[in-house]
Structure formats: C-alpha cells, structure tokens
N, C-alpha and C positions, 0 to 999 in steps of 0.2 A: 681366474686370477682375481685376487681381492685387490680393489685399489680404494686410495681415497678421492674422495670427491672434491674437497676443498682446494682452490687456486688451481682448478683444472680449467681448461677452455672445453666450453660447449658449442658445437656448431649450430647457431640458430639464424633465423633471418629477421634480425632486428635492426634498429637505427645504430647501436653502438657497436656491432659485429661489423656493420659497413664502413665504419670510420677508418681512416688510413692510420696504421699502427703510429708512425712519427707524431699523428693530429694526436693521437691519445697519449703518447709520453708527454708531448708538451704540455697539456691539460693536465696530466699526473703530478708533473714536476710544478706546476702552478698551485694546485690543489695541495701540494705537500709543502709548499710555502706557507700557504693560509693556515693549515693544520698548526704548523709548528711555531707561529707566531700568533695563531689566533686567541680570541678570549673565550670565556664560557659560550657567551651569545652566539658569537661567530663559529664555533664549533656545533652547536646545536641547530643553526640554519644547514651547515653544511652536512651533518647526519640525517637531517629532515630531506635534504635534496638527495643524497644517496639511498635512502630507503626508499622514496620515491621513484626512482630510476629502477631500482631493485624491483618494485613492484611491477614497473611497466613492462620491464625485460623477462618477466616470471624466473626471476633468482630462486632458485629453490632451497632457500635456507632452511626448510624442514629436513632436508637430507643433509645438512651439514651440523647437526647437532653435537655428535658424538666428537668431532673435530673442535668445533665451537668452544667446547667445555674447557680445553686447554687454554684457549684467549681468554675465557671467562675467568678462570682462577688467576691467571696473569694479571690481568687488568684490575682484578679485585685486589691482589697483592701490591701492586703498584700503588693502588689509592691509598691503602691502610699505612704502608712507608710513608707515603706523602703526607699523609695527614699527622702521622706520628711525629715525623720531623718537622713539620711546620704549624701543627695544632689550627691548619686553616680548612675548612670544610669546603670552602670555593675551591682552593689548591688540588684538595683530592677529588673533586669532582672534575675538576678542568682535567686532571690527569686520566683519569678512567673515559672520559669522553674523548679526550685526542686518541688516546690509544684504540677504542672503538671507532673511531672515524678514518684511522688510518686502516685497521681490519677491515672496515668496508670497503673503502677505496681500493685497496689490494684484490679483495672479491671481485669486485666489478671488473677492474683491469684484465685479471686473469681468466675471469669467465667469458670475455667478450674479445680476448685477443689471442689468437693462435701464437704460438711459439715460432713456427718456421716463417710465419708473416713478419714477426718483429725482425728477424733476423735478415729476411730478403730486404726489408725496409732500410735496416742499418747498412747492409751490404750494397746497396745501390746508391745510397747517400754517400757512404765513404768512397764508394769504388771511383767514381770521378774525381776524385780529390786526391786520393792516393795510390790508384790504379789497382793492380792485383791484391796488394796488401791489404786494402777496403773490403775486397770480396771474401778474401780468407777470414777477416773478422767476424763478417757476417756469418759464415760457416761454423767458425769455431765457436760463434755464441750460439747457435743453432743446436749445436752438438751438447754443448754446455748445459743449455734449457734442458734438452732432453735427458740428460744423466741425472740433474736434479728432480725432474717429476719421476723417474726410474728409481731414484734411491728412497722416495717418499714412498712410493708403490710397492718397493719390495720389503720397506720396512713393515708396512702394513701387512703384507702378506704373511711374512715370517711369525708376525705377532699373532695375528689370528689363527694360523695354523697351530701355533703351541698353544693357544688358549683352549682350540678344540679337542686338543690332546688332554686338557685338564692339569697344565702345568701349572705349580704353584709360583707366584712371584716370589715368595718370602723364602722358600726352601733352597739352601744353596744359593745366594743371592749374587756371588762373586763370580761362581762357576757359572750361574744362568746368562750374567752380562756377556761374559767372555763368550760363551757358545752362542750366544745371540749375535754378538759382532759378527764373530768369524762366520756364521751363517748368511749374514746379509752381505760379508764382501765377498764370500764364495759366487754367491748368486748375482752381485754386481760384474764379478768377473766373467762370469758365462756370459750374462746379457751383454756385456761388451764386446766379447768375442762374437756372440751372434751378429752384432751392429756392425762390427769391423767386416766379417763375412759378408753380410748383405750389400755394404757400400763398394768392397771389392767388384763384387758381382755385377754391380752398376756402371763398374768403371769411374767411379766417383774421383772428381779433381778438386780439391780444395782452393784454386784458382779460378775455377769456372764462375761464369756470370750468372747470378740468380734472375729468376723470373721478377720481372718490376710489377708493383702494385701502384696504380694509378690513383692521383687525388681528383676529388670530385667537388660539386659544389656542397655535398653534404659537410666535408670538412671545413669549409670555410664559414658554414652556419654555425657549425658544431664550436669552433674555436672562437668565433665571434660571441657566441652565448656566454661560454666560459668566462672569457674576458669581462663582458658586460657584469656577470653575476659577480666575477671576483671584485671589479672596481665599486660594484654597490655594497657588496659585504666589507671591503676594507672602509669606506666612507662613512657607513652608518653604524658599523659596531666596532 
C-alpha cells in the first residue's frame, strides 16, 4: 500500500518521543501563540530551534520532498498575496516564515507523538473529571485520528495507482474528479468495515479505561526549557 510520509508518527528512541503527550500539547500551544504574535526575528529564532531539533532527532526531511511541495506553493502564494495587498516586503517575509514555522512545528509533533498515546493521555485526563464520558472522548479522538490518517493514505494510494495506469489529469476532468472521489469513498467504507470487525472481535467497549502514560522528570525539564526559551524570546524580540 502507498502511504504518505508527512505528518506520520515514527517510533524512535529519542527524547521527544519519550515526552508525555499532554506536555507536548502544552508546548505546542505555547509555541503556536508565539508564532501567531511573533515578529520576523522571533519567527526566525523559532525556525532555527525547530530545524535544530529536527536534525537532532533525524527527521527525514528528504523523504518529505514530494508532500512539502504543496506547502511550499501555498506559502509562496500567501507571501505574494500579502506583498500585493500591503506592498511590504517585511510583511511578506513574515507571512511565509510564520507559515513555514507552523508546518515545521506540526511535523515535529506528528513525527514524535503516536495518535493512540494522545487519546490515552486525554482520556485519562478527562476520565477523573467526567467519568465514563471522559474515557469515551479519548476513544473517539483515537478513532477520529485514525480515520484522518487513513484518508490521507487512501488518497495517496488511489492517486499513485491512477498515475501508474497512465491516466491523464486533463482528459475529462469532471468525470475524473467524480471517479476519484467515488473510489476514495468506497475504499474508506471498506476500511471502516474492517476496523469495525476488528474492534468487535476484540470486544471493544468505548467506555473502558485506557492504559495510563506516566509523567517523568523529562516532562518537567522539557516544559521548563520551553517556558524559559519562550520568555527569553518574548523579552528580547
């Protein structure tokens, strides 16, 4: 099966993979705030930080070249539109740098955080507060995330299969779009049925408690480092 590689989890033995999902979610929200409000200089520092972390954890950027083209085109388009509307080169550079930093942050989070770990962490966080409803939210989140990844993979699979058969993208475009969408929908229904059968075979209960993920000293050190970096960035830029 053909699968896209971007925004997929890789099981690796590095420091970011060992951080608790809730800790990473908190850090991601903090960084997102800095990105949304940051100046050109602060965005540059954030991009350097994310790039350094990517090198340390061996993020396979070369394998993402094909998928990153879409984000490159989108970022350049946003920068051009921003420049035309404001006639400010600084504003255009800030726009593309902000977009690039957001994509980098998303890649780091997705690459080091398993979807089922996210659902376990959120389910066990909400469970003591809302009872079975909290655990239900965790399971729903896990199934939803699985469906999103499945949609990306099925789309890539159908696209690659059609290209391998030599189908033209410009011949009967409306018919091709309808056929493409129908094929994806059919495959998603098939995958959903297979998932349902697997869950039924395992006596799945949506209100069951999920396995807990423990916080460690790494989480304290990580959130402390992120907080100090954020404060320094806010003060000096």
